[in-house]
N, C-alpha and C positions, 0 to 999 in steps of 0.2 A: 389268299393273302400276302405273299410272297410281294405279289405285283403292287402291291398300293405302300411295301414299305420301299421299293423301290422307285415308285414312283415321288415316294414323299422326297427321297434322299436326292432326286436330282432338283426337284424344288428347292431342297436347301435347309427343309424344318428336319430334323433329327429328331424326330417323338419316337421315343422307345415303345413298344408296345408287344405285348402276350412273353413271349420266353426272353427277348430281350431287356426286359424292363429285371434289373440287377439289384435292386435293395428287398433287402430280407422283411423288411413290414410295411404293408401301405395302408393309407387312411382309402378307403373303396367306398365308391358312389356308384349306385346303379342305374342302368338307365332311365327312371323317372325322376335321378335327382336326391334319391333318398339316399342316406350316410347308412351303409351297413356298419362300419366300425373301424377300427385298423385289425387287419387280419395279416399272415403270416402270408408270402408270396403263392406258395402252392396253392392255398385258399383260396386267394384272390383269382388264381388262374380258373381252378375249379369252379369259380361261381360265373367266372364270363363262358366257359364252357358249357356249363349246364342252361344260361340263356341262349346258347349258339351266336352271341356277339365276341368283341376284343375288348382286351384290358389296355387299355391306354392312357402313357404317361403322364398326365395334364399338369404338372405342376412339381417337376422333378427338386427343387432345392426346397421345395416345405420340407419340414422335419414333424412326421414321418410323411414322404415325398406322397402325393396326391395321383392315387390313378381311378378313371372313369370305365365302367362297362357301357360300351358305344357300339355302335357300327362303325366300322373305320372309316370305310370310303364314303358313306352320309356323313362323318364327320370333318374326314378331310375334305372333300369338295365343299363344303359351307365354310370351311378356314379360309382355303384359297381365293371361293369365291368374295369372303369380305378383306383378304387381305386385297386382292384386285381394287374393289369399290376405295380401299380406304387410300388408294396408291393413287386413285382417279381421281379424289378430291382432293388431297392434297396438291399445294399451291408451289413449286421450286422456284425459289427467288435466285435471280442470279447478279454478277456483279458485274455491272455494265463498267467498259472504259471509254474516254473520252480524249485523244492528245490532242495536245493544244501545243502550240509554239509562242516563243515570251514575243514574237512581233507581231502576232495575231492582230488583224483588225476588229471594230468594234459590230462592222457587219456579220462578222466573221463567227465573231463572239455568239451573236445574237443566235445565228445558226444551231449554234453547240447547245447552246440553254434551249431552244425548242426542241433539240433531240432528245436531251438532260431530258424535260418537261415531259414528254412520251414516255421515256422510261419510267421516270416516276410515278408516271399516273398507273401504271401496270404494277407497281410495286416493286419494282428492283431497285438496287443500289447502287450508284452510279461513281465509277474513280475517276478524276481527272488525272491526268498524266500533262504537268508542264514539262518539258525537253530544252536542254541545253544545248546549243551548238559555240562551238569554238570558242569565243570568246567572250560568249553570255557567261559562261563560269563565273566570270571576276565581276561579275552585278548581280548574285544572288538573291537580292532585297527587290530586282525587279519580280522575279517569281513569285515570292510571296506577297507581293504589291498586285500581282496581276490572280494568285488566289483571291485573295480579302475581296477584291472587285466582284468574282466569279460569285463567290458565297453571296456577298451584298447583293448583286442581281437579284437574288432570289428569295433576299427578305425574310417571310418567315416560313417559306414554303417546304424549308430544308433544315433537317438537323445536320451539323456533322458530325458524321461518327469518328470516324480519323483527321487529327489534326494537321493541317499543310507539314508534311517534312520531306527532307532532301536526302535524297540516296542516287550517287553516282552520278550519273547526269541529268536526272530528274527530278522533280518537285511534286509531289502527289499526297492528296488529301480523298476522303471517300463522304460520300455525301448519301441523305435519305431523305424519303418523302417525311415529314413533319406528322406527328400523330393530329387527326382533326379533331375537336372538339367537338361537344357535346352540341345534336342539332335543333336541339330544344329549347337551349338558353337564351 
């Protein structure tokens, strides 16, 4: 049984079992899922030993904590398998960054817009960063106009998550794909 505890601690899920459970009273559930009621710690451990299984603390925050009499190895395997499945199915959305200068040409802006659409199709958010160089700082309004032009070029495809804001030598804003309306409409 010590093998499973060490393996579980390596995974990073510190589930208490058997003698590691500290609560004096526990709500105990047997291997079939039937409630045995609220038992003392020693009574619960005795019931687990009689069934030749482990006493595992399922919900330590409950009052009293909930413990279940189960095969620890099987339970741990099923839980690890479920965690991996959940991780595989979850989609991590990134924030992609596109840098633009104030003197960008229309064609270059179209190329950046094409790349932005690709990121948005995947589901990523896109952060545009307009960088000011040298004396361009004297014309901050040009950056805001360019930001509006970029946002307008996407029309109703995008939603602005973070409005254009100036910080240091750059102006930045974040856009994401607008939610699609119902297809049956």
